[in-house]
PyMOL Python script that loads the backbone (N, CA, C, O; Angstrom):
from pymol import cmd

cmd.read_pdbstr("""\
ATOM      1  N   ARG A   1     158.789 351.752 -12.286  1.00  0.00           N
ATOM      2  CA  ARG A   1     157.462 352.556 -11.820  1.00  0.00           C
ATOM      3  C   ARG A   1     156.863 352.503 -10.149  1.00  0.00           C
ATOM      4  O   ARG A   1     156.434 353.414  -9.440  1.00  0.00           O
ATOM      5  N   THR A   2     157.023 351.180  -9.907  1.00  0.00           N
ATOM      6  CA  THR A   2     156.720 350.740  -8.483  1.00  0.00           C
ATOM      7  C   THR A   2     157.576 351.228  -7.508  1.00  0.00           C
ATOM      8  O   THR A   2     157.207 351.565  -6.383  1.00  0.00           O
ATOM      9  N   LEU A   3     159.005 351.281  -8.030  1.00  0.00           N
ATOM     10  CA  LEU A   3     160.044 351.562  -7.058  1.00  0.00           C
ATOM     11  C   LEU A   3     159.697 353.267  -7.093  1.00  0.00           C
ATOM     12  O   LEU A   3     159.636 353.890  -6.033  1.00  0.00           O
ATOM     13  N   ARG A   4     159.533 353.773  -8.090  1.00  0.00           N
ATOM     14  CA  ARG A   4     159.358 355.254  -8.066  1.00  0.00           C
ATOM     15  C   ARG A   4     158.453 355.786  -6.859  1.00  0.00           C
ATOM     16  O   ARG A   4     158.767 356.664  -6.056  1.00  0.00           O
ATOM     17  N   GLY A   5     157.194 355.018  -6.912  1.00  0.00           N
ATOM     18  CA  GLY A   5     156.342 355.326  -5.708  1.00  0.00           C
ATOM     19  C   GLY A   5     156.117 354.592  -4.632  1.00  0.00           C
ATOM     20  O   GLY A   5     155.052 354.435  -4.036  1.00  0.00           O
ATOM     21  N   ILE A   6     157.486 354.010  -4.334  1.00  0.00           N
ATOM     22  CA  ILE A   6     157.248 352.926  -3.133  1.00  0.00           C
ATOM     23  C   ILE A   6     157.156 353.406  -1.814  1.00  0.00           C
ATOM     24  O   ILE A   6     156.806 352.698  -0.870  1.00  0.00           O
ATOM     25  N   ASP A   7     157.552 354.933  -1.703  1.00  0.00           N
ATOM     26  CA  ASP A   7     157.201 355.533  -0.223  1.00  0.00           C
ATOM     27  C   ASP A   7     155.941 355.718   0.114  1.00  0.00           C
ATOM     28  O   ASP A   7     155.550 355.682   1.280  1.00  0.00           O
ATOM     29  N   ASP A   8     155.122 355.956  -1.004  1.00  0.00           N
ATOM     30  CA  ASP A   8     153.799 356.082  -0.790  1.00  0.00           C
ATOM     31  C   ASP A   8     153.025 354.699  -0.720  1.00  0.00           C
ATOM     32  O   ASP A   8     152.111 354.453   0.067  1.00  0.00           O
ATOM     33  N   LEU A   9     153.479 353.945  -1.554  1.00  0.00           N
ATOM     34  CA  LEU A   9     152.954 352.431  -1.329  1.00  0.00           C
ATOM     35  C   LEU A   9     153.160 351.837   0.038  1.00  0.00           C
ATOM     36  O   LEU A   9     152.368 351.096   0.620  1.00  0.00           O
ATOM     37  N   ALA A  10     154.297 352.247   0.462  1.00  0.00           N
ATOM     38  CA  ALA A  10     154.530 351.785   2.091  1.00  0.00           C
ATOM     39  C   ALA A  10     153.410 352.272   2.985  1.00  0.00           C
ATOM     40  O   ALA A  10     153.193 351.636   4.017  1.00  0.00           O
ATOM     41  N   LEU A  11     152.832 353.109   2.759  1.00  0.00           N
ATOM     42  CA  LEU A  11     151.878 353.898   3.800  1.00  0.00           C
ATOM     43  C   LEU A  11     150.707 352.848   3.564  1.00  0.00           C
ATOM     44  O   LEU A  11     150.601 352.420   4.714  1.00  0.00           O
ATOM     45  N   ASP A  12     149.929 352.280   2.952  1.00  0.00           N
ATOM     46  CA  ASP A  12     149.102 351.270   2.550  1.00  0.00           C
ATOM     47  C   ASP A  12     149.723 349.712   2.819  1.00  0.00           C
ATOM     48  O   ASP A  12     148.954 348.801   3.126  1.00  0.00           O
ATOM     49  N   THR A  13     150.984 349.517   2.696  1.00  0.00           N
ATOM     50  CA  THR A  13     151.348 348.131   2.493  1.00  0.00           C
ATOM     51  C   THR A  13     152.583 348.228   3.059  1.00  0.00           C
ATOM     52  O   THR A  13     153.557 348.472   2.346  1.00  0.00           O
ATOM     53  N   PRO A  14     152.710 348.041   4.496  1.00  0.00           N
ATOM     54  CA  PRO A  14     153.998 348.307   5.262  1.00  0.00           C
ATOM     55  C   PRO A  14     155.072 347.105   4.987  1.00  0.00           C
ATOM     56  O   PRO A  14     156.254 347.247   5.301  1.00  0.00           O
ATOM     57  N   ASN A  15     154.593 345.951   4.401  1.00  0.00           N
ATOM     58  CA  ASN A  15     155.721 345.079   3.879  1.00  0.00           C
ATOM     59  C   ASN A  15     155.902 345.152   2.460  1.00  0.00           C
ATOM     60  O   ASN A  15     156.122 344.168   1.754  1.00  0.00           O
ATOM     61  N   VAL A  16     155.816 346.198   2.100  1.00  0.00           N
ATOM     62  CA  VAL A  16     156.363 346.337   0.389  1.00  0.00           C
ATOM     63  C   VAL A  16     157.515 345.990  -0.058  1.00  0.00           C
ATOM     64  O   VAL A  16     157.695 345.364  -1.103  1.00  0.00           O
ATOM     65  N   CYS A  17     158.550 346.455   0.866  1.00  0.00           N
ATOM     66  CA  CYS A  17     159.921 346.551   0.654  1.00  0.00           C
ATOM     67  C   CYS A  17     160.347 344.972   0.501  1.00  0.00           C
ATOM     68  O   CYS A  17     160.900 344.617  -0.540  1.00  0.00           O
ATOM     69  N   PRO A  18     160.098 344.086   1.488  1.00  0.00           N
ATOM     70  CA  PRO A  18     160.689 342.884   1.418  1.00  0.00           C
ATOM     71  C   PRO A  18     159.885 341.796   0.126  1.00  0.00           C
ATOM     72  O   PRO A  18     160.350 340.857  -0.520  1.00  0.00           O
ATOM     73  N   VAL A  19     158.716 342.339   0.134  1.00  0.00           N
ATOM     74  CA  VAL A  19     157.974 341.890  -1.009  1.00  0.00           C
ATOM     75  C   VAL A  19     158.360 342.148  -2.570  1.00  0.00           C
ATOM     76  O   VAL A  19     158.436 341.403  -3.547  1.00  0.00           O
ATOM     77  N   LEU A  20     158.560 343.485  -2.368  1.00  0.00           N
ATOM     78  CA  LEU A  20     158.901 344.135  -4.141  1.00  0.00           C
ATOM     79  C   LEU A  20     160.405 343.441  -4.173  1.00  0.00           C
ATOM     80  O   LEU A  20     160.751 343.000  -5.269  1.00  0.00           O
ATOM     81  N   ALA A  21     161.387 343.297  -2.999  1.00  0.00           N
ATOM     82  CA  ALA A  21     162.870 342.950  -3.244  1.00  0.00           C
ATOM     83  C   ALA A  21     162.643 341.537  -3.480  1.00  0.00           C
ATOM     84  O   ALA A  21     163.479 341.071  -4.254  1.00  0.00           O
ATOM     85  N   ASN A  22     161.795 340.717  -3.068  1.00  0.00           N
ATOM     86  CA  ASN A  22     161.664 339.086  -3.389  1.00  0.00           C
ATOM     87  C   ASN A  22     161.331 338.987  -4.795  1.00  0.00           C
ATOM     88  O   ASN A  22     162.019 338.303  -5.553  1.00  0.00           O
ATOM     89  N   PHE A  23     160.194 339.710  -5.233  1.00  0.00           N
ATOM     90  CA  PHE A  23     159.891 339.685  -6.622  1.00  0.00           C
ATOM     91  C   PHE A  23     160.848 340.016  -7.480  1.00  0.00           C
ATOM     92  O   PHE A  23     161.080 339.230  -8.399  1.00  0.00           O
ATOM     93  N   ILE A  24     161.652 341.316  -7.363  1.00  0.00           N
ATOM     94  CA  ILE A  24     163.078 341.480  -8.133  1.00  0.00           C
ATOM     95  C   ILE A  24     163.912 340.719  -8.371  1.00  0.00           C
ATOM     96  O   ILE A  24     164.424 340.445  -9.457  1.00  0.00           O
ATOM     97  N   ALA A  25     164.202 340.130  -6.877  1.00  0.00           N
ATOM     98  CA  ALA A  25     165.250 339.059  -6.892  1.00  0.00           C
ATOM     99  C   ALA A  25     165.014 337.711  -7.714  1.00  0.00           C
ATOM    100  O   ALA A  25     165.857 337.111  -8.381  1.00  0.00           O
ATOM    101  N   ARG A  26     163.583 337.349  -7.501  1.00  0.00           N
ATOM    102  CA  ARG A  26     163.041 336.336  -8.338  1.00  0.00           C
ATOM    103  C   ARG A  26     163.093 336.490  -9.902  1.00  0.00           C
ATOM    104  O   ARG A  26     163.423 335.546 -10.619  1.00  0.00           O
ATOM    105  N   ALA A  27     162.800 337.546 -10.322  1.00  0.00           N
ATOM    106  CA  ALA A  27     162.783 337.877 -11.717  1.00  0.00           C
ATOM    107  C   ALA A  27     164.038 338.007 -12.374  1.00  0.00           C
ATOM    108  O   ALA A  27     164.145 337.894 -13.595  1.00  0.00           O
ATOM    109  N   ILE A  28     165.191 338.290 -11.453  1.00  0.00           N
ATOM    110  CA  ILE A  28     166.666 338.432 -11.566  1.00  0.00           C
ATOM    111  C   ILE A  28     167.137 336.645 -11.940  1.00  0.00           C
ATOM    112  O   ILE A  28     167.757 336.189 -12.900  1.00  0.00           O
ATOM    113  N   ALA A  29     166.587 336.017 -10.834  1.00  0.00           N
ATOM    114  CA  ALA A  29     166.947 334.650 -10.934  1.00  0.00           C
ATOM    115  C   ALA A  29     166.232 333.847 -12.086  1.00  0.00           C
ATOM    116  O   ALA A  29     166.760 332.876 -12.629  1.00  0.00           O
ATOM    117  N   ASP A  30     164.861 334.386 -12.447  1.00  0.00           N
ATOM    118  CA  ASP A  30     164.469 333.772 -13.612  1.00  0.00           C
ATOM    119  C   ASP A  30     164.793 334.155 -14.879  1.00  0.00           C
ATOM    120  O   ASP A  30     164.243 333.677 -15.871  1.00  0.00           O
ATOM    121  N   ASP A  31     165.758 335.093 -14.920  1.00  0.00           N
ATOM    122  CA  ASP A  31     166.149 335.816 -15.870  1.00  0.00           C
ATOM    123  C   ASP A  31     165.066 336.801 -16.779  1.00  0.00           C
ATOM    124  O   ASP A  31     165.222 337.047 -17.975  1.00  0.00           O
ATOM    125  N   VAL A  32     164.231 337.172 -16.152  1.00  0.00           N
ATOM    126  CA  VAL A  32     163.101 338.087 -16.453  1.00  0.00           C
ATOM    127  C   VAL A  32     163.712 339.523 -16.568  1.00  0.00           C
ATOM    128  O   VAL A  32     163.340 340.267 -17.476  1.00  0.00           O
ATOM    129  N   LEU A  33     164.588 339.890 -15.712  1.00  0.00           N
ATOM    130  CA  LEU A  33     165.356 341.003 -15.659  1.00  0.00           C
ATOM    131  C   LEU A  33     166.713 340.877 -15.442  1.00  0.00           C
ATOM    132  O   LEU A  33     167.179 340.033 -14.677  1.00  0.00           O
ATOM    133  N   PRO A  34     167.405 341.703 -16.099  1.00  0.00           N
ATOM    134  CA  PRO A  34     168.921 341.459 -16.169  1.00  0.00           C
ATOM    135  C   PRO A  34     169.683 341.668 -14.786  1.00  0.00           C
ATOM    136  O   PRO A  34     169.320 342.500 -13.954  1.00  0.00           O
ATOM    137  N   PRO A  35     170.623 340.943 -14.654  1.00  0.00           N
ATOM    138  CA  PRO A  35     171.493 340.983 -13.536  1.00  0.00           C
ATOM    139  C   PRO A  35     171.824 342.401 -12.845  1.00  0.00           C
ATOM    140  O   PRO A  35     171.971 342.616 -11.642  1.00  0.00           O
ATOM    141  N   VAL A  36     171.897 343.233 -13.824  1.00  0.00           N
ATOM    142  CA  VAL A  36     172.248 344.516 -13.476  1.00  0.00           C
ATOM    143  C   VAL A  36     171.098 345.466 -13.316  1.00  0.00           C
ATOM    144  O   VAL A  36     171.258 346.683 -13.226  1.00  0.00           O
ATOM    145  N   PHE A  37     170.148 344.977 -13.290  1.00  0.00           N
ATOM    146  CA  PHE A  37     168.801 345.778 -13.301  1.00  0.00           C
ATOM    147  C   PHE A  37     168.559 346.862 -12.127  1.00  0.00           C
ATOM    148  O   PHE A  37     167.826 347.834 -12.311  1.00  0.00           O
ATOM    149  N   MET A  38     169.170 346.643 -11.013  1.00  0.00           N
ATOM    150  CA  MET A  38     169.447 347.589  -9.717  1.00  0.00           C
ATOM    151  C   MET A  38     170.119 348.787  -9.987  1.00  0.00           C
ATOM    152  O   MET A  38     169.800 349.829  -9.414  1.00  0.00           O
ATOM    153  N   THR A  39     171.093 348.724 -10.873  1.00  0.00           N
ATOM    154  CA  THR A  39     171.921 349.591 -11.532  1.00  0.00           C
ATOM    155  C   THR A  39     171.537 350.316 -12.506  1.00  0.00           C
ATOM    156  O   THR A  39     172.231 351.299 -12.765  1.00  0.00           O
ATOM    157  N   LEU A  40     170.367 350.054 -13.300  1.00  0.00           N
ATOM    158  CA  LEU A  40     169.802 350.473 -14.150  1.00  0.00           C
ATOM    159  C   LEU A  40     168.714 351.504 -13.688  1.00  0.00           C
ATOM    160  O   LEU A  40     168.325 352.339 -14.505  1.00  0.00           O
ATOM    161  N   VAL A  41     168.227 351.484 -12.470  1.00  0.00           N
ATOM    162  CA  VAL A  41     167.126 352.070 -11.777  1.00  0.00           C
ATOM    163  C   VAL A  41     167.783 353.721 -11.508  1.00  0.00           C
ATOM    164  O   VAL A  41     168.833 353.825 -10.875  1.00  0.00           O
ATOM    165  N   PRO A  42     167.193 354.760 -11.952  1.00  0.00           N
ATOM    166  CA  PRO A  42     167.805 356.147 -11.522  1.00  0.00           C
ATOM    167  C   PRO A  42     168.107 356.148 -10.095  1.00  0.00           C
ATOM    168  O   PRO A  42     167.385 355.620  -9.249  1.00  0.00           O
ATOM    169  N   ALA A  43     169.402 356.872  -9.813  1.00  0.00           N
ATOM    170  CA  ALA A  43     170.016 356.771  -8.474  1.00  0.00           C
ATOM    171  C   ALA A  43     169.292 357.520  -7.612  1.00  0.00           C
ATOM    172  O   ALA A  43     169.587 357.304  -6.437  1.00  0.00           O
ATOM    173  N   ARG A  44     168.208 358.555  -7.839  1.00  0.00           N
ATOM    174  CA  ARG A  44     167.392 359.317  -6.906  1.00  0.00           C
ATOM    175  C   ARG A  44     166.292 358.540  -6.348  1.00  0.00           C
ATOM    176  O   ARG A  44     165.666 358.914  -5.356  1.00  0.00           O
ATOM    177  N   ILE A  45     166.030 357.353  -7.044  1.00  0.00           N
ATOM    178  CA  ILE A  45     165.216 356.378  -6.657  1.00  0.00           C
ATOM    179  C   ILE A  45     165.704 355.590  -5.448  1.00  0.00           C
ATOM    180  O   ILE A  45     165.021 355.466  -4.431  1.00  0.00           O
ATOM    181  N   VAL A  46     167.036 355.011  -5.621  1.00  0.00           N
ATOM    182  CA  VAL A  46     167.560 354.083  -4.815  1.00  0.00           C
ATOM    183  C   VAL A  46     168.317 354.504  -3.895  1.00  0.00           C
ATOM    184  O   VAL A  46     168.932 353.705  -3.189  1.00  0.00           O
ATOM    185  N   GLU A  47     168.430 356.020  -3.708  1.00  0.00           N
ATOM    186  CA  GLU A  47     169.573 356.650  -2.516  1.00  0.00           C
ATOM    187  C   GLU A  47     168.947 356.923  -1.276  1.00  0.00           C
ATOM    188  O   GLU A  47     169.609 357.328  -0.321  1.00  0.00           O
ATOM    189  N   GLY A  48     167.745 356.738  -1.214  1.00  0.00           N
ATOM    190  CA  GLY A  48     167.162 357.087   0.041  1.00  0.00           C
ATOM    191  C   GLY A  48     165.710 356.375   0.218  1.00  0.00           C
ATOM    192  O   GLY A  48     165.225 355.629  -0.634  1.00  0.00           O
ATOM    193  N   GLY A  49     165.133 356.691   1.360  1.00  0.00           N
ATOM    194  CA  GLY A  49     163.791 356.000   1.508  1.00  0.00           C
ATOM    195  C   GLY A  49     163.974 354.689   1.413  1.00  0.00           C
ATOM    196  O   GLY A  49     164.976 354.031   1.694  1.00  0.00           O
ATOM    197  N   LYS A  50     162.681 354.262   0.893  1.00  0.00           N
ATOM    198  CA  LYS A  50     162.252 352.769   0.941  1.00  0.00           C
ATOM    199  C   LYS A  50     162.867 352.216  -0.209  1.00  0.00           C
ATOM    200  O   LYS A  50     163.198 351.031  -0.242  1.00  0.00           O
ATOM    201  N   GLY A  51     163.060 353.080  -1.256  1.00  0.00           N
ATOM    202  CA  GLY A  51     164.006 352.744  -2.482  1.00  0.00           C
ATOM    203  C   GLY A  51     165.326 352.177  -2.228  1.00  0.00           C
ATOM    204  O   GLY A  51     165.777 351.208  -2.839  1.00  0.00           O
ATOM    205  N   LYS A  52     165.942 352.832  -1.280  1.00  0.00           N
ATOM    206  CA  LYS A  52     167.418 352.036  -0.429  1.00  0.00           C
ATOM    207  C   LYS A  52     167.042 350.930  -0.036  1.00  0.00           C
ATOM    208  O   LYS A  52     167.682 349.960  -0.442  1.00  0.00           O
ATOM    209  N   GLU A  53     165.963 350.721   0.817  1.00  0.00           N
ATOM    210  CA  GLU A  53     165.515 349.347   1.338  1.00  0.00           C
ATOM    211  C   GLU A  53     165.585 348.108   0.405  1.00  0.00           C
ATOM    212  O   GLU A  53     166.288 347.098   0.412  1.00  0.00           O
ATOM    213  N   VAL A  54     164.760 348.489  -0.264  1.00  0.00           N
ATOM    214  CA  VAL A  54     164.513 347.620  -1.582  1.00  0.00           C
ATOM    215  C   VAL A  54     165.942 347.255  -2.164  1.00  0.00           C
ATOM    216  O   VAL A  54     166.444 346.133  -2.228  1.00  0.00           O
ATOM    217  N   ALA A  55     166.424 348.344  -2.532  1.00  0.00           N
ATOM    218  CA  ALA A  55     168.054 347.867  -3.218  1.00  0.00           C
ATOM    219  C   ALA A  55     168.700 347.101  -2.591  1.00  0.00           C
ATOM    220  O   ALA A  55     169.124 346.100  -3.168  1.00  0.00           O
ATOM    221  N   SER A  56     169.004 347.329  -1.125  1.00  0.00           N
ATOM    222  CA  SER A  56     169.829 346.856  -0.263  1.00  0.00           C
ATOM    223  C   SER A  56     169.324 345.254  -0.202  1.00  0.00           C
ATOM    224  O   SER A  56     170.075 344.286  -0.321  1.00  0.00           O
ATOM    225  N   LEU A  57     167.773 345.204   0.027  1.00  0.00           N
ATOM    226  CA  LEU A  57     167.535 343.455   0.183  1.00  0.00           C
ATOM    227  C   LEU A  57     167.477 342.823  -0.994  1.00  0.00           C
ATOM    228  O   LEU A  57     167.488 341.593  -1.032  1.00  0.00           O
ATOM    229  N   VAL A  58     167.415 343.499  -1.993  1.00  0.00           N
ATOM    230  CA  VAL A  58     167.962 342.702  -3.487  1.00  0.00           C
ATOM    231  C   VAL A  58     169.170 342.286  -3.452  1.00  0.00           C
ATOM    232  O   VAL A  58     169.408 341.119  -3.761  1.00  0.00           O
ATOM    233  N   LYS A  59     170.394 343.335  -2.989  1.00  0.00           N
ATOM    234  CA  LYS A  59     171.550 342.996  -2.943  1.00  0.00           C
ATOM    235  C   LYS A  59     171.978 342.055  -1.997  1.00  0.00           C
ATOM    236  O   LYS A  59     172.983 341.364  -2.165  1.00  0.00           O
ATOM    237  N   ALA A  60     171.192 341.998  -0.923  1.00  0.00           N
ATOM    238  CA  ALA A  60     171.626 340.859  -0.175  1.00  0.00           C
ATOM    239  C   ALA A  60     171.191 339.420  -0.227  1.00  0.00           C
ATOM    240  O   ALA A  60     171.723 338.427   0.271  1.00  0.00           O
ATOM    241  N   HIS A  61     170.083 339.543  -0.957  1.00  0.00           N
ATOM    242  CA  HIS A  61     169.443 338.262  -1.724  1.00  0.00           C
ATOM    243  C   HIS A  61     170.510 337.652  -2.803  1.00  0.00           C
ATOM    244  O   HIS A  61     171.093 336.571  -2.720  1.00  0.00           O
ATOM    245  N   MET A  62     170.603 338.562  -3.761  1.00  0.00           N
ATOM    246  CA  MET A  62     171.719 338.281  -4.584  1.00  0.00           C
ATOM    247  C   MET A  62     173.207 337.747  -4.376  1.00  0.00           C
ATOM    248  O   MET A  62     173.865 337.065  -5.162  1.00  0.00           O
ATOM    249  N   ASP A  63     173.570 338.221  -3.135  1.00  0.00           N
ATOM    250  CA  ASP A  63     174.912 338.210  -2.452  1.00  0.00           C
ATOM    251  C   ASP A  63     175.048 336.956  -1.618  1.00  0.00           C
ATOM    252  O   ASP A  63     176.104 336.388  -1.337  1.00  0.00           O
ATOM    253  N   GLN A  64     173.680 336.569  -1.222  1.00  0.00           N
ATOM    254  CA  GLN A  64     173.831 335.094  -0.393  1.00  0.00           C
ATOM    255  C   GLN A  64     174.192 333.883  -0.908  1.00  0.00           C
ATOM    256  O   GLN A  64     173.661 333.433  -1.923  1.00  0.00           O
ATOM    257  N   HIS A  65     175.292 333.151  -0.126  1.00  0.00           N
ATOM    258  CA  HIS A  65     175.654 331.658  -0.612  1.00  0.00           C
ATOM    259  C   HIS A  65     174.879 330.965  -0.975  1.00  0.00           C
ATOM    260  O   HIS A  65     174.002 330.806  -0.126  1.00  0.00           O
ATOM    261  N   GLY A  66     174.716 330.388  -1.920  1.00  0.00           N
ATOM    262  CA  GLY A  66     173.428 329.398  -2.446  1.00  0.00           C
ATOM    263  C   GLY A  66     172.304 330.272  -2.837  1.00  0.00           C
ATOM    264  O   GLY A  66     171.236 329.673  -2.704  1.00  0.00           O
ATOM    265  N   SER A  67     172.148 331.674  -3.344  1.00  0.00           N
ATOM    266  CA  SER A  67     171.262 332.390  -3.209  1.00  0.00           C
ATOM    267  C   SER A  67     170.152 332.081  -4.392  1.00  0.00           C
ATOM    268  O   SER A  67     169.060 332.631  -4.255  1.00  0.00           O
ATOM    269  N   SER A  68     170.339 331.316  -5.435  1.00  0.00           N
ATOM    270  CA  SER A  68     169.663 331.045  -6.475  1.00  0.00           C
ATOM    271  C   SER A  68     168.438 330.124  -6.058  1.00  0.00           C
ATOM    272  O   SER A  68     167.287 330.271  -6.471  1.00  0.00           O
ATOM    273  N   ALA A  69     168.950 328.988  -5.022  1.00  0.00           N
ATOM    274  CA  ALA A  69     167.934 328.167  -4.492  1.00  0.00           C
ATOM    275  C   ALA A  69     167.164 328.678  -3.652  1.00  0.00           C
ATOM    276  O   ALA A  69     166.065 328.125  -3.613  1.00  0.00           O
ATOM    277  N   ARG A  70     167.372 329.919  -2.633  1.00  0.00           N
ATOM    278  CA  ARG A  70     166.684 330.420  -1.697  1.00  0.00           C
ATOM    279  C   ARG A  70     165.782 331.198  -2.559  1.00  0.00           C
ATOM    280  O   ARG A  70     164.577 331.241  -2.314  1.00  0.00           O
ATOM    281  N   ILE A  71     166.262 331.760  -3.467  1.00  0.00           N
ATOM    282  CA  ILE A  71     165.262 332.770  -4.161  1.00  0.00           C
ATOM    283  C   ILE A  71     164.170 332.246  -5.072  1.00  0.00           C
ATOM    284  O   ILE A  71     163.182 332.805  -5.547  1.00  0.00           O
ATOM    285  N   MET A  72     164.656 330.957  -5.181  1.00  0.00           N
ATOM    286  CA  MET A  72     163.551 329.890  -5.972  1.00  0.00           C
ATOM    287  C   MET A  72     162.171 329.523  -5.159  1.00  0.00           C
ATOM    288  O   MET A  72     161.044 329.236  -5.561  1.00  0.00           O
ATOM    289  N   ASN A  73     162.749 329.656  -3.811  1.00  0.00           N
ATOM    290  CA  ASN A  73     161.781 329.135  -3.057  1.00  0.00           C
ATOM    291  C   ASN A  73     161.389 330.327  -2.097  1.00  0.00           C
ATOM    292  O   ASN A  73     161.182 330.050  -0.916  1.00  0.00           O
ATOM    293  N   VAL A  74     161.276 331.601  -2.513  1.00  0.00           N
ATOM    294  CA  VAL A  74     161.130 332.975  -1.776  1.00  0.00           C
ATOM    295  C   VAL A  74     159.394 332.946  -1.427  1.00  0.00           C
ATOM    296  O   VAL A  74     158.957 333.378  -0.360  1.00  0.00           O
ATOM    297  N   TRP A  75     158.585 332.413  -2.420  1.00  0.00           N
ATOM    298  CA  TRP A  75     157.452 332.582  -2.323  1.00  0.00           C
ATOM    299  C   TRP A  75     156.608 331.195  -1.565  1.00  0.00           C
ATOM    300  O   TRP A  75     155.398 331.032  -1.410  1.00  0.00           O
ATOM    301  N   GLY A  76     157.765 330.305  -1.181  1.00  0.00           N
ATOM    302  CA  GLY A  76     157.170 329.117  -0.396  1.00  0.00           C
ATOM    303  C   GLY A  76     157.171 327.902  -1.299  1.00  0.00           C
ATOM    304  O   GLY A  76     156.739 326.825  -0.886  1.00  0.00           O
TER     305      GLY A  76
END
""", "prot")
cmd.dss("prot")
cmd.show_as("cartoon", "prot")
cmd.util.cbc("prot")
cmd.orient("prot")
């Protein structure tokens, strides 16, 4: 639901993309969301705009070497 309205949310919260990407990546690392979560999101949401930015940031987090240690410390 948050991804669906991310373009509107970004008007009030300019840093929403990295914050949401961190949240999703951490949820995947904590096994709250399945590793394939981003592939389950409808393509129309992640093919353009801020949804695409979030999807690419999540992918970057998950593809980084040693990503699980970095993701676990994403909130400080």
